[in-house]
C-alpha positions as CSV (number, residue, x, y, z in Angstrom):
1,M,4.0,9.7,-15.1
2,G,5.3,12.9,-13.8
3,Q,8.8,12.4,-15.3
4,D,8.9,14.2,-18.5
5,N,11.4,13.2,-21.2
6,V,13.1,15.4,-23.5
7,K,14.3,14.4,-27.2
8,C,17.2,16.0,-29.2
9,P,15.8,16.9,-32.6
10,K,19.5,16.7,-34.1
11,C,20.8,13.2,-32.8
12,G,17.4,11.7,-31.6
13,S,18.6,10.8,-28.2
14,S,16.1,10.9,-25.4
15,Y,16.6,11.7,-21.9
16,N,14.8,12.2,-18.6
17,R,14.5,15.8,-17.9
18,M,15.3,15.5,-14.1
19,Y,18.5,13.2,-14.9
20,L,19.8,16.0,-17.1
21,M,19.0,18.8,-14.3
22,G,21.2,16.7,-12.0
23,K,23.9,15.7,-14.3
24,Q,24.8,19.1,-16.0
25,G,22.4,21.7,-14.1
26,N,20.1,22.2,-17.1
27,A,17.7,20.1,-19.4
28,D,17.9,22.6,-22.4
29,V,21.0,21.3,-24.3
30,C,21.8,17.8,-25.5
31,P,24.9,16.2,-23.7
32,L,25.8,14.2,-26.7
33,C,25.7,16.9,-29.6
34,G,24.9,20.3,-27.9
35,A,21.7,21.1,-29.7
36,E,18.6,22.3,-28.2
37,M,16.3,19.7,-26.5
38,Q,12.4,19.4,-27.2
39,T,10.0,18.3,-24.7
40,E,8.7,14.7,-25.3
41,E,5.3,13.8,-23.7
42,E,5.1,10.2,-22.5
43,H,1.5,9.9,-23.2
44,P,0.5,12.4,-25.9
45,D,-3.2,10.9,-26.2
46,W,-3.9,11.6,-22.5
47,I,-6.2,14.5,-21.5
48,T,-6.6,16.8,-18.5
49,W,-8.9,15.8,-15.6
50,W,-10.2,17.8,-12.9
51,Y,-10.9,16.4,-9.3
52,Y,-13.3,18.8,-7.4
53,G,-14.6,18.5,-3.8
54,H,-17.9,19.8,-2.6
55,K,-17.6,22.5,-0.2
56,S,-20.7,21.5,1.8
57,D,-19.0,18.5,3.3
58,N,-15.3,19.6,3.2
59,G,-14.3,17.5,0.0
60,K,-15.7,14.2,1.4
61,T,-17.8,14.1,-1.4
62,A,-16.0,14.8,-4.8
63,S,-16.3,14.5,-8.5
64,L,-14.2,13.6,-11.3
65,R,-14.6,15.7,-14.6
66,D,-12.9,15.8,-18.0
67,E,-14.1,19.5,-18.4
68,P,-13.2,22.0,-15.9
69,I,-16.0,23.9,-13.8
70,D,-16.1,27.5,-13.7
71,L,-15.2,28.4,-10.2
72,N,-16.1,32.0,-10.5
73,E,-19.6,30.9,-11.2
74,H,-19.7,27.7,-8.9
75,G,-16.9,28.5,-6.5
76,D,-19.5,28.5,-3.7
77,K,-20.2,25.0,-4.2
78,F,-17.0,23.4,-5.4
79,F,-13.2,23.6,-5.0
80,L,-10.4,22.2,-7.1
81,I,-8.6,19.4,-5.3
82,K,-6.4,18.0,-8.1
83,E,-5.6,18.6,-11.9
84,F,-3.7,15.6,-13.5
85,K,-3.4,14.0,-16.9
86,A,-4.9,10.6,-17.7
87,P,-6.3,8.7,-20.5
88,P,-9.7,9.6,-21.9
89,R,-13.0,7.7,-21.3
90,D,-12.9,4.4,-22.6
91,S,-15.5,3.2,-25.5
92,S,-18.1,2.4,-22.6
93,G,-17.8,5.9,-21.1
94,S,-16.1,4.7,-17.9
95,S,-13.3,6.7,-16.3
96,E,-11.8,3.8,-14.3
97,K,-8.3,4.4,-15.7
98,A,-8.3,8.2,-14.6
99,K,-9.5,7.2,-10.9
100,E,-6.8,4.7,-10.7
101,I,-4.1,7.4,-11.8
102,L,-5.9,10.0,-9.6
103,R,-5.3,7.4,-6.5
104,T,-1.7,7.8,-7.0
105,Y,-2.0,11.8,-6.1
106,V,-5.2,11.3,-3.6
107,P,-5.0,7.9,-2.1
108,G,-8.5,7.9,-0.8
109,A,-10.2,9.1,-3.9
110,F,-13.2,7.0,-5.1
111,A,-12.3,4.2,-2.5
112,E,-14.6,1.7,-1.6
113,P,-16.4,2.1,1.8
114,K,-15.0,0.0,4.4
115,E,-17.1,-2.8,5.7
116,A,-18.4,-2.6,9.3
117,P,-16.9,-5.2,11.7
118,K,-18.9,-8.2,12.4
119,V,-19.8,-8.4,16.1
120,S,-20.2,-12.1,17.4
121,C,-20.7,-13.8,20.7
122,P,-17.4,-14.8,22.4
123,Y,-19.0,-18.0,23.6
124,C,-20.9,-19.5,21.0
125,F,-19.6,-17.3,18.0
126,S,-23.2,-16.5,16.8
127,S,-23.6,-13.4,14.9
128,E,-27.3,-12.9,16.3
129,V,-26.5,-10.2,18.8
130,Q,-28.7,-7.4,20.2
131,I,-27.6,-4.5,22.0
132,V,-29.7,-3.5,25.3
133,P,-29.3,-0.4,27.5
134,K,-28.3,-1.2,31.2
135,K,-31.1,-0.3,33.4
136,F,-29.1,0.9,36.4
137,S,-25.8,0.7,38.2
138,L,-25.4,-1.6,41.1
139,L,-22.9,1.1,42.7
140,T,-25.1,4.0,42.6
141,G,-28.6,2.7,41.8
142,F,-29.1,5.2,39.1
143,A,-29.9,4.8,35.4
144,T,-26.9,4.8,33.1
145,N,-26.1,5.5,29.4
146,Q,-24.3,2.3,29.0
147,F,-25.1,-0.5,26.6
148,Q,-24.6,-4.4,26.9
149,R,-24.6,-7.0,24.1
150,V,-26.8,-9.8,24.4
151,C,-26.3,-13.0,22.3
152,L,-29.7,-14.1,20.9
153,R,-28.8,-17.8,20.8
154,C,-27.1,-18.4,24.2
155,K,-28.5,-15.5,26.2
156,R,-25.4,-14.3,27.6
157,K,-24.3,-10.7,28.2
158,F,-20.8,-9.4,27.0
């Protein structure tokens, strides 16, 4: 995607537009017969999708739509992140293919949340761990804002 092809209506040859731009400086003339070139879409059945971010959380929450939002009316709530071409919804109404293509432009779009790391005791490898506050510091004798982990199985602090 992103590389559009051009086709010569006279001889039927097809070229990548960027290739012609590099070779002859323009993509309007066929290098084989000299006729005017026509743009050929790679996926003519694809539609335009709009990926919007919510202004309330600086785009961390976003939505993918197959119809545009009127930003003149809803511009205080949404902003456009990316407009792109992708396949329409499938028969079940899913837009997974569009989301997959969107991730090529915006890598973090609709990503699965990362799982929190599991804490385990370094002595007995138990995952039954509790966090408790330190009561006071031995150095100063005052209360601290620090915490310790205590294994509920072997009762060791770490």
